[in-house]
Structures are given as C-alpha cells and as structure tokens.
C-alpha positions as CSV (number, residue, x, y, z in Angstrom):
1,M,-119.8,79.1,93.0
2,R,-122.0,81.3,90.8
3,I,-121.1,84.8,91.5
4,V,-123.0,87.9,90.3
5,I,-120.8,91.1,90.3
6,V,-121.6,94.8,89.9
7,G,-118.8,97.2,89.1
8,S,-116.6,94.7,87.0
9,S,-115.3,97.3,84.7
10,G,-113.5,99.2,87.2
11,F,-109.9,98.6,88.3
12,L,-110.8,96.3,91.4
13,G,-113.6,94.5,89.4
14,K,-111.5,93.7,86.6
15,H,-108.8,92.0,88.8
16,L,-111.3,90.4,90.9
17,V,-113.3,88.8,88.1
18,T,-110.0,87.4,86.5
19,A,-109.1,85.9,89.9
20,L,-112.6,84.6,90.6
21,G,-112.5,82.9,86.9
22,A,-109.2,81.3,87.7
23,D,-110.6,79.7,90.8
24,G,-113.4,78.0,88.7
25,H,-116.3,80.2,89.6
26,E,-119.0,81.0,87.2
27,V,-118.9,84.9,87.1
28,V,-122.1,86.9,85.9
29,R,-121.4,90.5,85.2
30,L,-124.2,93.2,85.6
31,V,-123.4,96.1,83.2
32,R,-125.1,99.4,82.4
33,R,-124.2,99.3,78.6
34,E,-125.2,96.8,76.0
35,P,-123.9,93.5,76.8
36,D,-121.0,92.4,74.4
37,A,-120.0,89.0,76.2
38,A,-121.8,85.9,77.2
39,D,-121.3,86.5,80.9
40,E,-122.9,90.1,80.8
41,I,-126.4,91.1,81.8
42,R,-127.6,94.5,81.3
43,W,-129.4,96.4,84.2
44,D,-130.0,100.1,85.0
45,P,-130.2,100.8,88.8
46,Y,-131.5,104.3,88.3
47,T,-134.6,103.6,86.2
48,S,-135.8,100.2,87.3
49,E,-135.6,97.3,90.0
50,L,-133.2,94.6,89.4
51,D,-135.1,91.3,88.3
52,P,-134.4,88.7,91.3
53,A,-134.6,86.0,88.6
54,I,-131.3,87.3,87.3
55,L,-129.8,86.4,90.8
56,A,-131.7,83.0,91.1
57,G,-129.3,80.2,91.9
58,A,-126.5,82.6,92.7
59,D,-124.2,81.6,95.7
60,A,-122.9,85.3,96.1
61,A,-123.3,88.8,94.9
62,I,-120.4,91.4,94.9
63,N,-121.0,95.1,94.5
64,L,-118.0,97.3,93.7
65,C,-120.0,100.1,92.1
66,G,-119.2,103.9,92.8
67,A,-117.9,106.9,90.6
68,A,-114.1,107.6,91.1
69,I,-113.8,109.9,94.4
70,A,-110.7,111.7,92.8
71,G,-112.5,111.9,89.3
72,D,-113.4,115.6,89.5
73,R,-113.8,118.5,91.9
74,W,-116.5,117.9,94.4
75,T,-119.2,120.2,92.9
76,P,-122.6,119.8,94.2
77,E,-123.3,117.7,91.0
78,Y,-120.3,115.4,91.5
79,K,-121.1,114.8,95.1
80,K,-124.6,113.8,94.0
81,L,-122.9,111.4,91.5
82,L,-120.7,109.9,94.2
83,R,-123.5,109.3,96.4
84,D,-126.1,108.0,94.1
85,S,-123.6,105.7,92.2
86,R,-123.2,104.0,95.5
87,I,-126.2,104.3,97.6
88,I,-128.8,103.9,95.0
89,T,-127.0,100.9,93.2
90,T,-126.6,99.2,96.7
91,A,-130.1,99.6,97.6
92,V,-131.5,98.1,94.4
93,L,-129.0,95.2,94.5
94,S,-129.7,94.6,98.0
95,E,-133.4,94.3,97.4
96,A,-132.8,91.8,94.6
97,V,-130.5,89.9,97.0
98,A,-133.2,89.7,99.5
99,Q,-135.9,88.6,97.1
100,A,-133.6,86.0,95.5
101,R,-132.3,84.7,98.7
102,V,-128.7,85.0,97.8
103,P,-126.8,83.9,100.9
104,V,-123.8,86.2,100.5
105,L,-123.3,89.9,99.8
106,L,-119.9,91.4,99.6
107,N,-120.5,95.3,99.3
108,A,-117.8,97.8,98.7
109,S,-117.2,100.7,101.4
110,A,-114.1,102.9,101.9
111,A,-111.6,104.1,104.4
112,G,-113.3,107.4,104.2
113,Y,-115.8,106.0,106.7
114,Y,-113.6,107.1,109.5
115,G,-112.7,110.5,108.7
116,D,-109.5,112.4,110.0
117,T,-108.7,110.4,113.2
118,G,-105.0,111.6,113.6
119,D,-102.7,109.0,115.4
120,A,-105.3,107.1,116.9
121,D,-105.7,103.3,115.7
122,V,-108.9,102.8,114.1
123,D,-110.6,99.3,113.8
124,E,-114.1,98.2,112.6
125,S,-115.6,99.4,115.7
126,A,-115.0,102.9,115.2
127,P,-117.8,105.2,114.4
128,A,-118.4,107.0,111.0
129,A,-117.3,110.4,110.6
130,T,-119.7,113.2,110.2
131,D,-118.1,114.9,107.1
132,F,-119.2,114.1,103.6
133,L,-117.1,110.9,103.0
134,G,-118.0,109.6,106.5
135,T,-121.8,110.2,106.1
136,M,-121.9,108.8,102.4
137,C,-120.0,105.6,103.5
138,R,-122.4,105.2,106.4
139,E,-125.5,105.5,104.2
140,W,-123.9,103.3,101.5
141,E,-123.3,100.5,104.1
142,D,-126.8,101.1,105.5
143,A,-128.3,100.4,102.1
144,T,-127.3,96.7,102.6
145,A,-129.7,96.4,105.5
146,V,-132.6,94.8,103.4
147,A,-130.1,91.9,102.3
148,A,-128.9,91.5,105.9
149,A,-132.7,91.2,107.1
150,S,-133.3,88.5,104.6
151,G,-130.7,86.4,106.2
152,A,-127.7,87.1,103.8
153,R,-124.3,87.3,105.2
154,V,-123.2,90.7,104.3
155,V,-119.5,91.9,104.5
156,L,-118.7,95.5,104.1
157,L,-115.3,96.1,102.4
158,R,-113.9,99.3,103.8
159,T,-111.0,99.5,101.3
160,S,-107.9,101.6,101.8
161,N,-105.6,103.0,99.1
162,V,-104.9,99.9,96.8
163,L,-101.3,99.6,95.4
164,A,-100.8,98.2,91.8
165,S,-99.3,99.6,88.7
166,D,-102.7,100.5,87.3
167,S,-104.3,101.5,90.5
168,E,-105.8,105.1,90.6
169,I,-103.3,106.5,93.2
170,I,-100.2,105.1,91.4
171,T,-101.2,106.1,88.0
172,K,-101.8,109.7,89.4
173,L,-98.4,109.7,91.5
174,R,-96.2,107.9,89.1
175,P,-95.5,110.6,86.6
176,I,-94.6,113.1,89.3
177,F,-92.5,110.8,91.3
178,A,-90.7,109.5,88.1
179,L,-89.4,113.1,87.5
180,G,-88.1,113.4,91.0
181,L,-90.8,115.9,91.9
182,G,-92.6,113.8,94.4
183,G,-93.0,114.6,97.9
184,R,-95.3,114.8,100.9
185,F,-98.8,116.7,101.1
186,G,-98.9,119.2,103.6
187,T,-97.2,118.2,106.8
188,G,-97.2,114.6,105.7
189,R,-98.2,113.5,109.1
190,Q,-101.7,112.3,108.1
191,Y,-101.8,108.4,108.0
192,M,-102.4,107.1,104.6
193,P,-103.8,103.4,104.8
194,W,-102.8,101.2,102.0
195,I,-103.1,97.5,100.9
196,S,-101.4,95.8,97.9
197,L,-103.7,94.5,95.0
198,P,-102.9,90.8,95.5
199,D,-103.6,91.1,99.2
200,W,-106.9,92.9,98.4
201,V,-108.0,90.2,96.1
202,A,-106.9,87.3,98.4
203,A,-108.8,89.0,101.2
204,V,-112.1,89.1,99.2
205,R,-111.8,85.6,98.0
206,S,-111.3,84.5,101.7
207,L,-114.3,86.6,102.8
208,L,-116.4,85.1,100.0
209,T,-116.1,81.7,101.4
210,G,-115.5,82.4,105.1
211,S,-118.0,83.2,108.0
212,V,-117.4,86.8,108.6
213,S,-120.1,89.4,108.5
214,G,-120.2,93.2,109.0
215,P,-117.3,95.6,108.3
216,V,-113.9,94.6,107.3
217,N,-110.9,96.9,107.0
218,L,-109.0,96.0,104.0
219,V,-105.6,97.5,105.0
220,A,-102.2,96.2,105.4
221,P,-100.6,95.7,109.0
222,E,-98.0,98.3,108.5
223,A,-99.3,101.8,109.1
224,A,-97.5,104.7,107.1
225,T,-98.0,108.4,107.0
226,N,-98.0,110.3,103.9
227,A,-94.4,111.4,104.3
228,Q,-93.3,108.0,104.9
229,F,-95.4,106.7,101.8
230,A,-93.7,109.4,99.6
231,K,-90.2,108.7,100.8
232,A,-90.9,104.7,100.3
233,Y,-92.3,105.4,96.6
234,A,-89.7,107.6,95.6
235,S,-86.9,105.2,96.9
236,A,-88.7,102.3,95.0
237,L,-88.4,104.3,91.9
238,R,-84.8,105.3,92.7
239,R,-85.8,109.0,92.7
240,P,-85.4,111.7,95.4
241,S,-88.4,113.1,97.5
242,F,-87.8,116.5,98.8
243,M,-90.8,118.4,97.4
244,V,-93.7,119.5,99.5
245,L,-97.2,120.3,98.0
246,P,-98.6,122.9,100.8
247,G,-101.9,122.2,102.0
248,A,-103.2,125.6,100.6
249,V,-102.3,124.7,97.3
250,L,-104.1,121.4,97.4
251,K,-107.2,123.1,98.5
252,M,-106.8,125.7,95.8
253,I,-106.3,123.1,93.0
254,G,-108.8,120.4,94.3
255,G,-111.2,122.2,96.5
256,E,-112.9,119.9,99.0
257,A,-111.4,116.9,97.4
258,G,-107.9,118.4,97.6
259,A,-108.4,119.3,101.3
260,E,-109.2,115.5,101.9
261,L,-105.6,114.5,100.9
262,L,-104.7,116.4,104.2
263,H,-106.8,114.1,106.3
264,G,-105.8,110.5,107.5
265,H,-106.7,107.6,109.6
266,K,-104.5,104.9,111.1
267,M,-106.6,101.9,110.0
268,R,-106.1,98.5,111.5
269,S,-107.4,95.3,109.9
270,K,-108.5,93.7,113.2
271,V,-111.3,91.5,111.7
272,L,-109.3,90.3,108.8
273,E,-106.2,89.5,110.8
274,G,-108.5,87.8,113.4
275,T,-109.4,85.2,110.7
276,G,-105.8,84.2,110.3
277,F,-105.3,85.9,106.9
278,R,-101.7,86.1,105.9
279,F,-100.7,89.1,103.9
280,E,-98.3,88.6,100.9
281,H,-97.1,92.3,101.2
282,P,-97.2,93.2,104.9
283,T,-94.8,96.0,104.5
284,L,-95.0,99.1,102.4
285,R,-91.6,98.4,100.9
286,E,-92.5,95.0,99.8
287,A,-95.8,96.2,98.3
288,L,-94.1,99.2,96.5
289,A,-91.3,96.8,95.2
290,W,-93.9,94.6,93.9
291,T,-96.0,97.6,92.2
292,V,-92.8,99.2,90.6
293,A,-91.8,95.7,89.2
294,R,-95.0,95.5,87.5
C-alpha cells in the first residue's frame, strides 16, 4: 500500500512508520519542517490547504497529529494549541483526502473523549464528555466528516495510555518509581485505561486493511485502577509502592491538567475484540514486564 502519514515524528508515529515499512508498504511522511529524507513532503496546515495531488494514488492516510496533552499547564494559550494542532490539522487533511478520493483515513482520537465515568464500562457507543478533553475529542473526530462524506472509510483511533519504555507515561513515571517513591494519585480508584505498544501497532495495522469504520477503543482487555497500575509497575521494577500523591497537590502543581489525573474511565475494546483481534499483552502484568524488559 501507499500510505501518507501525518505526525510521524511523535512517539506513536515513529513506531508505526517502522512497522509499516517492515510490512513492505510505501510510507510518505508529511512534515512541517524542511524535508531531509526522500519519503518526506513539507506541509503547513495552519497557512494553506494540502494539495490533493500529494495524496494522489494513496491507499490510505493516517493522522496522528496533536500537541502533547501533558506537555504543559493548560493555560488558555496551551489549550488553544492542543485544539488547533488536532482539529485544524484533521480538517485540512480530511478535505485533501476527500478531493483525492483516498479510500481510507485512520485518524487519532483519545480516551479523554469519555471524561470521568467512574466504575461504568465504557464502549464506543458512549457519548462524549462535556469537559475540555471530551469537547475537544468530539470536534477532533467531527473534523473527519468531509472525508467520510466522500466515501472514505474513516476509523477513529481512541487511544488509551500506551505502555512502552519510551512512551510519555512511562518516561514520566519511571524515575519516581525507580527510586521507590511511586504510588497512587489521590484515592487511586479512578480507572486508568492502557494498551501495550505492540498491541497498539498491531491494532492499527489490522484496522488499516480491515472493514471497520467509526470509533475504535484502543485499550487492553484488563481494566486497572490507578492504584492497581501503581502497584503493578512498582512490582515490575522490584520497588515498593506506598506513596500517595494527594489530589490537592496534583491540582496545585498541574492545575487543570493535574486534576485530569484524578479522572478515569473503564474503557472496553468492544469493536476491536469483535473483529477477532488477539492481544499479545492482554494483562497489565504482561505489558509491564515487556515494558521494563525493554
């Protein structure tokens, strides 16, 4: 296949490009800087439309763009960056996909779509939350409507926390847990959806060539609370896990972004499992053992 990908420089993008190349696909990467490789093409979604000719002959487009959710405090300026880097980019790419008649668009979304849902099981049929992340994710997904209206099969990748030695969540937590200072956030009862990197990549590869359209929760079968995750990760590192980071401290340090760590959703991968997808790491223990070993 000829696959055009946006967001290839991020954590997930780098690993996906490597996997797609190993599968024998031709990957074209759209970048915002000056290209320095033969497979790169420059674009700037904020200043101009994407020339549909760039997508001519493409079998699929994959959009993984978006500024890091935990990259900074959620000031009004950073919130605007979070929204624009997702919604504007998706709208511009979606329009080009429609004009070039690209048959498949896989577009990133996030677990934040659901908001704080407590102990309730949440599958793809659940509505979007009305908080900042829920509203942003809904508008992010809605920006693919032009591509869907053109006949493209659009898949919305509602990604949970991805576990790998170089993922954002692990690189932030590892130094603390390695010192034996790890523990739960607040009560720790909030659910913390997760998936291992190999399972995320395998799921995207299967969705690329499958027949599924619409939202897909990219989350492992085993649900875990924040307290259970902290205990399991500390155990994988052979360290204790007795510390507690109070919610008030999280809010003081991180503001609205810190408060988000106290929210959770018990996501279920109803659509993905319905396709017969087999997880390499269905349990948290297996996923963390792989992550630590790496």
